[in-house]
C-alpha positions as CSV (number, residue, x, y, z in Angstrom):
1,M,-0.2,0.2,0.0
2,S,1.2,3.8,-1.0
3,T,1.5,6.2,1.5
4,K,-1.4,8.2,-0.5
5,Q,-3.3,5.4,0.2
6,T,-2.5,4.5,4.0
7,R,-2.8,8.4,3.8
8,Q,-6.1,8.9,1.9
9,N,-7.6,6.1,4.7
10,R,-6.6,7.1,7.9
11,K,-7.9,10.4,7.3
12,L,-11.4,9.0,6.4
13,T,-11.1,6.9,9.4
14,I,-10.4,10.5,11.5
15,Q,-13.6,12.1,10.0
16,L,-16.2,8.8,9.5
17,I,-15.1,8.6,13.5
18,L,-15.6,12.6,13.5
19,A,-19.1,11.8,11.6
20,V,-20.4,9.4,13.9
21,S,-19.4,11.1,17.3
22,M,-21.0,14.5,15.6
23,A,-24.3,12.8,14.7
24,I,-24.7,11.1,18.4
25,F,-23.7,13.6,20.7
26,G,-25.9,15.7,18.6
27,C,-28.7,13.2,19.0
28,V,-27.7,13.2,22.8
29,M,-27.8,17.6,23.1
30,I,-31.7,17.4,21.5
31,V,-33.1,14.5,24.2
32,A,-30.5,16.6,26.7
33,A,-32.8,19.3,26.0
34,F,-36.0,18.0,26.6
35,L,-35.0,16.1,29.3
36,V,-33.7,18.6,31.6
37,P,-35.5,21.6,34.3
38,P,-34.5,25.2,32.8
39,T,-32.5,25.2,35.9
40,G,-29.7,26.1,34.4
41,E,-28.5,29.4,31.9
42,I,-29.0,27.3,28.9
43,H,-32.3,27.5,27.3
44,P,-33.9,24.6,25.8
45,S,-34.0,26.0,22.4
46,V,-30.1,26.3,22.3
47,L,-29.2,23.8,23.0
48,T,-32.4,21.7,20.7
49,A,-29.9,24.8,18.2
50,F,-26.7,22.9,18.4
51,G,-27.7,19.3,18.4
52,E,-29.8,19.5,15.2
53,I,-27.3,21.8,14.0
54,L,-24.5,19.0,15.3
55,T,-26.3,16.3,13.7
56,F,-26.5,18.0,10.0
57,A,-22.4,18.7,9.9
58,G,-22.0,14.9,11.4
59,A,-24.6,13.5,8.5
60,I,-23.0,15.9,5.9
61,L,-19.4,14.1,7.4
62,G,-21.0,10.7,6.7
63,I,-22.7,11.2,3.0
64,D,-18.5,12.9,2.0
65,Y,-16.6,9.5,4.0
66,N,-19.8,7.5,2.0
67,Y,-18.9,8.6,-1.7
68,K,-15.0,9.6,-0.7
69,S,-14.5,5.4,0.5
70,K,-16.6,4.6,-2.9
71,L,-13.9,6.8,-5.5
72,N,-11.1,4.8,-2.9
73,S,-12.3,2.1,-3.6
74,K,-13.0,3.0,-7.3
75,E,-9.1,3.7,-7.6
76,K,-7.4,0.5,-6.2
77,A,-10.4,-1.7,-9.1
78,N,-9.2,0.9,-11.2
79,D,-4.5,0.0,-10.2
80,E,-5.7,-3.4,-9.9
81,E,-6.3,-3.9,-13.7
82,D,-3.5,-1.5,-14.6
């Protein structure tokens, strides 16, 4: 495996971990906005908005990861044919 492929695989792995963690943390924030009584200074609408932003960002990163991994597998198949 070349250095370029190893670097791309590492980058994709980090991107996948980041996407999944952002999506999960975003969902946790959305649920926390509904469960936490208003005893703190953070308004539930702020928690909900932050959770939605994290969930959306995680979804976008996940979609990007999906297409990059498909592109990498096609490149590997083309390299094997040559």
